C-alpha positions in Angstrom: 27.2 180.6 2.0 24.7 179.4 -0.3 24.4 176.9 -3.3 25.6 177.6 -6.9 25.0 176.0 -10.2 28.1 175.4 -12.3 28.4 176.8 -15.8 28.8 174.9 -19.1 32.3 173.7 -18.9 32.4 172.9 -15.2 28.8 171.2 -15.0 30.1 167.9 -14.9 33.3 168.3 -13.3 33.4 166.4 -10.0 35.7 168.8 -8.1 33.3 171.8 -8.7 31.3 172.1 -5.5 27.6 172.7 -5.7 27.7 174.5 -2.3 29.9 176.2 0.1 31.1 173.0 2.4 32.7 175.3 4.9 29.4 176.5 6.1 28.6 173.1 7.7 29.4 172.0 10.9 29.7 168.6 12.7 26.4 169.0 14.2 24.6 169.8 10.8 26.2 166.2 9.6 24.6 164.0 12.4 26.5 160.8 13.2 28.2 160.5 9.7 30.4 162.9 7.8 30.1 164.5 4.5 26.1 164.1 4.6 23.5 166.3 6.1 21.7 164.3 9.0 23.3 160.9 7.7 24.2 157.8 9.6 26.4 156.8 6.8 29.1 158.6 5.1 28.5 159.8 1.5 24.6 159.5 1.3 21.8 161.8 2.0 19.5 161.3 5.0 21.3 158.2 6.3 20.4 155.8 3.5 23.2 153.4 2.9 22.5 153.1 -0.8 19.9 153.9 -3.5 17.2 152.8 -4.8 15.1 151.0 -2.0 12.5 151.9 0.8 13.3 154.9 2.6 15.6 154.0 5.3 15.6 150.4 4.7 18.9 150.2 2.7 19.7 149.6 -0.8 18.4 147.2 -3.3 20.9 144.1 -3.8 20.6 140.6 -5.3 20.0 139.5 -1.9 17.1 141.8 -1.0 15.5 141.3 -4.5 15.5 137.6 -4.1 14.1 137.7 -0.6 11.5 140.3 -1.6 10.4 138.6 -4.7 8.9 135.0 -4.1 9.1 134.1 -7.6 12.7 135.3 -8.0 14.4 132.4 -10.2 11.1 130.6 -10.7 10.4 129.9 -14.5 7.1 127.8 -14.1 3.6 128.9 -14.7 2.2 128.8 -11.2 3.5 132.3 -10.0 2.6 133.8 -6.6 -0.8 135.5 -6.7 -1.9 133.6 -9.8 -5.4 132.8 -10.0 -5.6 128.8 -10.3 -8.4 126.0 -11.0 -8.0 123.1 -8.8 -8.8 119.6 -10.1 -12.2 119.6 -8.0 -13.2 122.6 -10.1 -12.7 125.3 -7.2 -10.7 128.3 -7.9 -8.3 130.2 -5.8 -5.2 132.1 -5.6 -1.7 130.7 -5.3 0.1 132.1 -2.1 3.2 130.2 -2.0 5.1 127.0 -3.4 7.1 124.5 -1.4 8.7 121.9 -3.4 6.0 120.3 -5.6 3.2 121.5 -3.5 1.3 124.9 -3.4 -0.6 126.8 -0.7 -4.0 128.1 -2.3 -6.4 130.7 -0.9 -9.8 129.1 -2.0 -12.6 131.6 -3.4 -16.0 131.9 -4.8 -16.3 131.7 -8.5 -19.1 132.4 -11.0 -20.0 131.0 -14.3 -19.6 133.8 -17.2 -21.8 133.9 -20.2 -19.1 132.3 -22.4 -19.0 129.2 -19.9 -15.7 130.0 -18.2 -15.5 130.2 -14.5 -14.3 133.4 -12.8 -12.9 133.8 -9.4 -14.9 136.8 -7.7 -13.7 136.7 -3.8 -11.8 134.8 -1.3 -13.5 132.8 1.3 -10.7 132.7 4.0 -10.1 129.0 3.6 -6.6 127.6 2.4 -5.7 124.3 1.1 -2.2 122.8 0.1 -2.3 120.9 -3.0 0.3 119.4 -5.6 1.1 121.6 -8.3 0.2 118.8 -10.8 -3.3 119.4 -9.6 -3.4 122.8 -10.7 -4.1 124.6 -13.9 -4.0 128.4 -14.5 -7.4 129.9 -14.6 -8.4 131.4 -17.9 -8.0 135.3 -17.8 -10.6 137.7 -19.2 -10.1 141.1 -20.9 -9.0 143.8 -18.6 -7.4 141.2 -16.1 -3.9 141.9 -14.7 -1.9 139.1 -16.1 1.9 137.7 -16.0 3.4 136.1 -19.0 4.5 132.6 -17.7 5.5 130.8 -20.9 7.5 131.2 -23.9 10.6 133.4 -24.6 9.2 136.7 -25.4 8.4 138.8 -22.4 8.7 135.9 -19.9 7.8 137.2 -16.5 6.5 140.5 -17.7 3.4 141.9 -16.1 0.7 143.3 -18.3 -3.0 144.2 -18.8 -4.9 141.8 -21.1 -6.5 144.1 -23.6 -8.1 141.8 -25.9 -8.9 137.8 -26.7 -8.6 136.8 -30.3 -9.5 133.0 -30.2 -6.6 131.2 -28.4 -4.3 134.4 -28.2 -4.4 137.2 -25.4 -3.4 140.7 -26.7 -1.5 142.5 -23.7 -0.2 146.0 -23.1 3.0 145.4 -21.3 3.4 147.5 -18.1 7.1 148.4 -18.2 7.4 149.3 -22.0 3.7 149.9 -22.7 4.3 147.7 -25.9 1.5 145.6 -27.3 2.2 142.0 -27.5 0.3 138.9 -28.6 0.7 135.6 -26.6 -1.2 132.3 -26.5 -4.0 132.7 -23.6 -2.4 129.8 -21.8 1.0 131.4 -21.5 -0.8 134.3 -19.3 -1.5 133.8 -15.6 -4.5 135.9 -14.2 -2.9 137.8 -11.2 -5.5 138.3 -8.2 -5.8 142.0 -7.4 -8.6 141.5 -4.8 
């Protein structure tokens, strides 16, 4: 037995076998039938669906929502955003619960242009009201997420330039260049 590649007319014919199925035995198929080594019928290597983590099942609306802490959230304070607290400290937003946020506090330095920039986290955390937070101003080459406006809302990008009150970003998914108000961009903490 062995595989074969179908020719032109039968290339997309679902009844054309890509292998000689009679050469397989139940012991080759594992617990399921129809797949080599599968636990579930109809899928390779026991994966119940595709795509997702290997052996963890398929992506569904439920798993997407539980895996993304910002799923359904449209405000500016997204998870991992660098934020400024009312007392001048900066930190990274770790989670939101109602109108409160858990923020990992860090050490900041003042740049030549007068902006403060979070440099490292010190291990302490505080819970504060979202109303006492502001987004820290991102700088060129920062990872950002578009958090306001209609265009590209929620998109991840790299800030490739700052022109006055505007930020020029290169979107991760499409590689398109887009311009947004700097206040519509949340710097994302990457460590």
